[in-house]
C-alpha positions as a printed NumPy array, in Angstrom:
array([[-29.426,  -1.487, -14.31 ],
       [-28.812,   0.838, -17.687],
       [-29.548,   4.455, -16.61 ],
       [-29.41 ,   3.681, -12.859],
       [-27.477,   5.432, -10.403],
       [-25.622,   3.206,  -7.497],
       [-24.016,   4.624,  -4.663],
       [-21.693,   2.512,  -2.665],
       [-19.768,   3.203,   0.601],
       [-16.475,   1.247,   1.62 ],
       [-15.924,   1.345,  -2.478],
       [-12.405,   1.078,  -2.049],
       [-12.119,  -2.563,  -1.598],
       [-13.751,  -5.965,  -0.833],
       [-17.149,  -6.522,  -1.329],
       [-17.863,  -2.804,  -1.995],
       [-15.309,  -2.597,  -4.917],
       [-16.851,  -5.988,  -6.484],
       [-20.106,  -4.369,  -6.144],
       [-18.904,  -1.396,  -7.937],
       [-17.593,  -3.608, -10.792],
       [-20.755,  -6.054, -10.786],
       [-23.359,  -3.047, -10.91 ],
       [-21.273,  -1.303, -13.551],
       [-20.88 ,  -4.217, -15.772],
       [-24.474,  -4.561, -15.679],
       [-24.969,  -1.06 , -17.109],
       [-25.404,   1.135, -13.815],
       [-23.468,   4.293, -13.331],
       [-21.439,   4.309,  -9.982],
       [-20.752,   6.595,  -7.215],
       [-17.901,   5.603,  -5.293],
       [-17.318,   6.633,  -1.649],
       [-14.563,   5.742,   0.852],
       [-11.843,   7.736,   2.767],
       [ -9.049,   6.552,   0.574],
       [ -9.13 ,   8.46 ,  -2.914],
       [ -6.192,   6.408,  -4.41 ],
       [ -7.988,   3.191,  -3.59 ],
       [-11.407,   4.496,  -5.134],
       [ -9.412,   5.592,  -8.171],
       [ -8.256,   2.058,  -8.639],
       [-11.723,   0.813,  -8.586],
       [-12.942,   3.451, -10.961],
       [-10.442,   2.132, -13.377],
       [-11.908,  -1.234, -13.576],
       [-15.635,   0.105, -14.332],
       [-17.318,   0.122, -17.518],
       [-19.859,   2.981, -17.074],
       [-19.98 ,   6.458, -15.777],
       [-18.473,   6.851, -12.189],
       [-18.036,   9.859,  -9.653],
       [-15.472,   9.397,  -6.689],
       [-17.147,  11.051,  -3.7  ],
       [-14.785,  10.604,  -0.812],
       [-15.612,  11.163,   2.818],
       [-15.669,   9.656,   6.13 ],
       [-19.259,   8.247,   6.67 ],
       [-18.886,   9.41 ,  10.824],
       [-18.465,  13.15 ,   9.776],
       [-21.95 ,  13.569,  10.28 ],
       [-21.768,  17.396,   9.837],
       [-20.839,  16.903,   6.21 ],
       [-23.208,  14.047,   5.031],
       [-26.048,  16.266,   3.748],
       [-23.977,  18.103,   1.811],
       [-22.642,  14.965,   0.262],
       [-26.04 ,  13.554,  -0.325],
       [-26.841,  16.887,  -2.379],
       [-23.794,  16.032,  -4.274],
       [-24.758,  12.482,  -5.086],
       [-28.139,  13.33 ,  -6.217],
       [-26.927,  16.383,  -8.396],
       [-24.645,  14.02 , -10.205],
       [-27.363,  12.19 , -12.309],
       [-30.4  ,  13.74 , -10.862],
       [-31.208,  10.533,  -8.801],
       [-29.722,   7.758,  -6.851],
       [-31.624,   4.601,  -7.503],
       [-29.632,   2.288,  -5.317],
       [-27.85 ,   3.222,  -2.105],
       [-25.516,   0.41 ,  -0.917],
       [-24.241,   0.834,   2.823],
       [-21.267,  -1.33 ,   2.731],
       [-18.531,   0.833,   5.026],
       [-17.806,  -0.84 ,   7.973],
       [-15.065,  -2.354,  10.327],
       [-14.966,  -5.29 ,  12.443],
       [-13.496,  -6.422,  15.717],
       [-11.105,  -9.384,  17.066],
       [-11.166,  -9.131,  20.761],
       [-12.672, -10.553,  23.782],
       [-15.167,  -8.336,  25.685],
       [-13.415,  -8.809,  29.03 ],
       [-10.514,  -6.861,  27.461],
       [-12.392,  -4.249,  25.049],
       [-12.248,  -0.633,  26.118],
       [-15.721,   0.853,  26.203],
       [-14.595,   3.334,  23.512],
       [-14.186,   0.587,  20.988],
       [-17.951,  -0.102,  21.163],
       [-18.774,   3.668,  20.452],
       [-16.48 ,   3.671,  17.396],
       [-17.532,   0.686,  15.923],
       [-20.985,   1.273,  16.493],
       [-20.799,   4.636,  14.977],
       [-19.201,   3.348,  11.886],
       [-21.366,   0.215,  11.429],
       [-24.627,   1.356,  12.736],
       [-25.31 ,   4.957,  13.088],
       [-23.17 ,   6.332,   9.952],
       [-25.659,   4.118,   7.577],
       [-28.386,   5.12 ,   9.511],
       [-27.658,   8.774,   9.072],
       [-26.869,   8.183,   5.343],
       [-29.938,   6.195,   4.75 ],
       [-32.084,   9.028,   6.631],
       [-30.812,  11.71 ,   4.569],
       [-31.579,  10.01 ,   1.378],
       [-35.002,   8.759,   2.35 ],
       [-36.94 ,  11.949,   1.549],
       [-35.6  ,  12.271,  -1.836],
       [-35.92 ,   8.589,  -2.677],
       [-39.691,   9.048,  -1.993],
       [-40.124,  11.887,  -3.752],
       [-38.604,  10.215,  -6.794],
       [-40.988,   7.437,  -6.506],
       [-38.772,   4.681,  -5.219],
       [-35.406,   3.129,  -4.862],
       [-33.414,   0.392,  -3.635],
       [-31.445,   0.182,  -0.247],
       [-28.644,  -2.583,   0.352],
       [-27.427,  -2.98 ,   3.822],
       [-24.219,  -5.123,   4.21 ],
       [-24.831,  -6.742,   7.835],
       [-23.345, -10.173,   8.66 ],
       [-24.125, -13.527,   9.523],
       [-22.767, -11.961,  12.986],
       [-25.909,  -9.806,  12.649],
       [-27.837, -12.688,  13.166],
       [-25.721, -14.936,  15.942],
       [-23.427, -14.011,  18.82 ],
       [-20.13 , -14.721,  17.594],
       [-17.35 , -14.549,  20.071],
       [-14.613, -11.796,  19.618],
       [-17.035,  -9.666,  17.908],
       [-19.482,  -8.475,  20.869],
       [-19.348,  -4.849,  19.516],
       [-19.599,  -5.837,  15.665],
       [-22.497,  -8.   ,  16.518],
       [-24.215,  -5.243,  18.401],
       [-24.08 ,  -2.921,  15.531],
       [-24.797,  -5.694,  12.851],
       [-27.896,  -6.846,  14.68 ],
       [-29.023,  -3.231,  14.991],
       [-28.411,  -2.503,  11.135],
       [-30.924,  -5.559,  10.573],
       [-33.394,  -4.276,  12.907],
       [-33.551,  -0.589,  11.474],
       [-33.471,  -2.133,   8.129],
       [-36.465,  -4.438,   8.661],
       [-38.469,  -1.747,  10.338],
       [-37.646,   0.918,   7.717],
       [-38.723,  -1.556,   5.234],
       [-42.031,  -2.09 ,   6.762],
       [-42.553,   1.716,   6.484],
       [-41.311,   2.361,   3.161],
       [-41.803,  -0.907,   0.979],
       [-45.506,  -0.31 ,  -0.02 ],
       [-46.037,   3.154,   0.825],
       [-43.022,   4.581,  -1.349],
       [-41.656,   1.702,  -3.568],
       [-38.491,   1.77 ,  -1.526],
       [-37.101,  -1.803,  -1.415],
       [-34.815,  -2.826,   1.395],
       [-32.246,  -5.897,   0.984],
       [-30.407,  -6.861,   3.99 ],
       [-27.139,  -8.957,   3.209],
       [-25.624, -11.287,   5.635],
       [-22.215, -12.408,   4.5  ],
       [-20.309, -15.306,   6.298],
       [-16.731, -15.388,   5.385],
       [-15.473, -13.387,   2.358],
       [-11.773, -12.942,   1.318],
       [-11.377,  -9.337,   2.02 ],
       [ -9.038,  -7.274,   4.483],
       [-11.879,  -7.119,   7.274],
       [ -9.773,  -9.341,   9.527],
       [ -6.692,  -7.385,   9.198],
       [ -8.381,  -4.037,   9.417],
       [-10.336,  -5.021,  12.636],
       [-10.215,  -3.237,  15.776],
       [ -8.645,  -5.041,  18.796],
       [ -9.537,  -4.321,  22.411],
       [ -7.537,  -1.133,  23.054],
       [ -8.869,   0.222,  19.618],
       [ -5.72 ,  -0.385,  17.484],
       [ -5.681,  -2.503,  14.374],
       [ -5.736,  -6.004,  14.877],
       [ -3.345,  -6.473,  11.789],
       [ -3.532, -10.599,  11.495],
       [ -5.084, -12.893,   9.196],
       [ -8.184, -14.969,   9.98 ],
       [ -8.17 , -18.409,   8.602],
       [-11.717, -18.434,   7.816],
       [-11.574, -15.001,   5.79 ],
       [ -8.587, -15.948,   4.061],
       [-10.481, -18.871,   2.688],
       [-13.518, -17.306,   2.346],
       [-15.762, -16.674,  -0.881],
       [-14.6  , -14.434,  -3.548],
       [-16.137, -10.897,  -3.162],
       [-17.   , -10.848,  -6.999],
       [-19.243, -13.965,  -6.188],
       [-20.914, -11.983,  -3.152],
       [-21.605,  -8.967,  -5.553],
       [-22.995, -11.14 ,  -7.974],
       [-25.302, -12.683,  -5.562],
       [-26.524,  -9.379,  -4.158],
       [-27.249,  -7.802,  -7.664],
       [-29.255, -11.028,  -8.285],
       [-31.242, -10.71 ,  -4.999],
       [-31.918,  -7.043,  -5.481],
       [-33.355,  -7.749,  -8.983],
       [-35.591, -10.288,  -7.623],
       [-36.967,  -8.314,  -4.919],
       [-35.397, -10.431,  -2.241],
       [-35.743,  -8.662,   1.299],
       [-32.614, -10.749,   2.787],
       [-29.65 , -12.665,   1.327],
       [-27.804, -14.958,   3.669],
       [-24.65 , -15.192,   1.664],
       [-22.624, -18.11 ,   3.366],
       [-22.13 , -21.86 ,   3.485],
       [-21.42 , -24.848,   5.592],
       [-21.257, -24.004,   9.542],
       [-21.877, -20.38 ,   8.724],
       [-25.074, -20.75 ,   7.006],
       [-26.126, -23.567,   9.475],
       [-25.734, -21.369,  12.514],
       [-27.578, -18.47 ,  11.002],
       [-30.597, -20.737,  10.084],
       [-30.284, -22.453,  13.551],
       [-30.754, -19.078,  15.43 ],
       [-34.501, -19.315,  14.409],
       [-34.93 , -22.789,  14.084],
       [-33.379, -24.146,  17.172],
       [-31.949, -21.354,  19.427],
       [-31.237, -23.358,  22.44 ],
       [-29.085, -25.732,  20.396],
       [-27.466, -22.608,  18.818],
       [-26.685, -20.922,  22.163],
       [-24.936, -24.334,  23.391],
       [-22.82 , -24.738,  20.181],
       [-21.817, -21.169,  20.377],
       [-20.949, -21.431,  24.322],
       [-18.529, -24.334,  23.405],
       [-17.13 , -22.666,  20.444],
       [-16.59 , -19.39 ,  22.393],
       [-14.777, -21.319,  25.153],
       [-12.393, -22.807,  22.688],
       [-11.966, -19.646,  20.519],
       [-11.283, -17.506,  23.967],
       [ -8.717, -20.127,  25.167],
       [ -6.84 , -20.019,  21.659],
       [ -7.071, -16.223,  21.632],
       [ -5.782, -15.754,  25.121],
       [ -2.829, -17.825,  24.138],
       [ -1.845, -16.018,  21.551],
       [ -2.475, -18.603,  18.913],
       [ -3.183, -17.299,  15.337],
       [ -5.102, -18.857,  12.213],
       [ -7.827, -20.441,  14.362],
       [-10.587, -19.325,  12.37 ],
       [-11.232, -16.019,  14.255]])
């Protein structure tokens, strides 16, 4: 990764911050993007290579082209674009306002598409690059309490798979979809509730999830190996992701049972049930 430039969105915490540290340790220069400058500065303080803080809201579409120009001007190229910024959801569809779908799909799907599209011509002209898209196991299965999140993450996988088909051989632009399971971040606390407010509660599975640094190390390894998809999950989460193709009817039955139990617990206001 020496002399490579890696641009990471959502770099202020979680998987994004872990990727910044991991790619920097491997020798890459890092562009850190997110909305919270102080948090980005904290991430920057742990890096071993040159870094640029480029703060912005990924859904501020009118300004994205300007930020792309700034990113490319810094070192003359962007070798890796990591679309990591995102937000999750914890609400039953029955009690979720339509506006929540618009907001979440904007953040988790439309924004990374915009940023990728604005980088693509430059990547092609530069002779190639790598694009990393942080989706989710919920981008492969229909997980209860996450209808909007699943819609966005399924869509992100679809866009990236189709994009790969167009640019992998024609322009040497490699595309890696990452499907994490439970990783110990603040994704649960920051998730949207049915009325669009912050959920603000801990999720047992997330609390006990994998270390973000382990996830980042697996992402770097997968990218360097030329992998097109990485499912970073274990146990039941890995099983259901694989079951989606191997035995979808069994998966639908299993998720139906889990969904009924989850909905009942959620309606009863019981926390810590592995949401």
